[in-house]
C-alpha positions in Angstrom: 8.4 21.8 14.7 11.6 20.0 13.8 11.5 16.9 11.6 11.9 13.8 13.8 14.0 12.3 11.0 16.8 14.9 11.3 19.6 15.7 13.6 22.0 13.4 15.5 21.1 9.9 16.6 20.7 6.4 15.4 19.0 5.8 12.0 17.7 2.8 10.1 18.4 3.2 6.4 16.1 1.3 4.0 17.4 0.1 0.7 14.3 -0.6 -1.4 16.2 -2.1 -4.3 17.2 -5.2 -2.3 14.8 -5.0 0.7 17.6 -4.5 3.3 18.2 -2.2 6.1 21.4 -0.7 7.7 22.1 1.2 10.8 24.0 4.5 11.0 24.8 6.8 13.9 24.8 10.5 13.0 27.1 12.6 15.3 26.5 16.3 16.3 29.0 17.4 13.7 27.2 15.5 10.9 29.8 12.7 10.6 28.6 9.1 10.5 29.5 5.9 12.3 28.6 3.0 10.2 28.9 -0.1 12.4 28.2 -2.6 9.6 31.3 -1.6 7.7 31.1 -1.2 4.0 27.5 -2.2 3.7 26.5 1.5 3.5 28.6 4.5 2.6 28.2 8.1 3.7 27.1 9.1 0.2 24.4 6.3 0.2 23.2 7.5 3.6 22.9 11.1 2.2 20.9 9.9 -0.8 18.7 7.7 1.4 18.0 10.6 3.8 17.1 12.9 0.8 14.7 10.2 -0.5 13.0 9.7 2.9 14.5 6.3 3.4 16.5 7.1 6.6 14.4 7.0 9.8 15.6 8.0 13.2 15.3 5.3 15.8 13.7 6.3 19.0 13.2 4.4 22.3 9.7 3.7 23.3 10.1 5.6 26.5 11.9 8.6 24.9 9.9 11.8 24.7 9.4 13.5 21.4 11.7 16.4 20.8 10.2 19.8 20.6 
């Protein structure tokens, strides 16, 4: 079963150092759209994902992916 916190989609990224969150959109090709500007970099997103601090956002009516 695929990890729900992987693949394209919207993610909430948690920064435990200052108790903030940022939003990132991961595209199919792995590139990122960071709507909050320079509040989060692609490198910081990669580190957050590796530490388990990036969580895919899902709609309440969205079915789980296989």
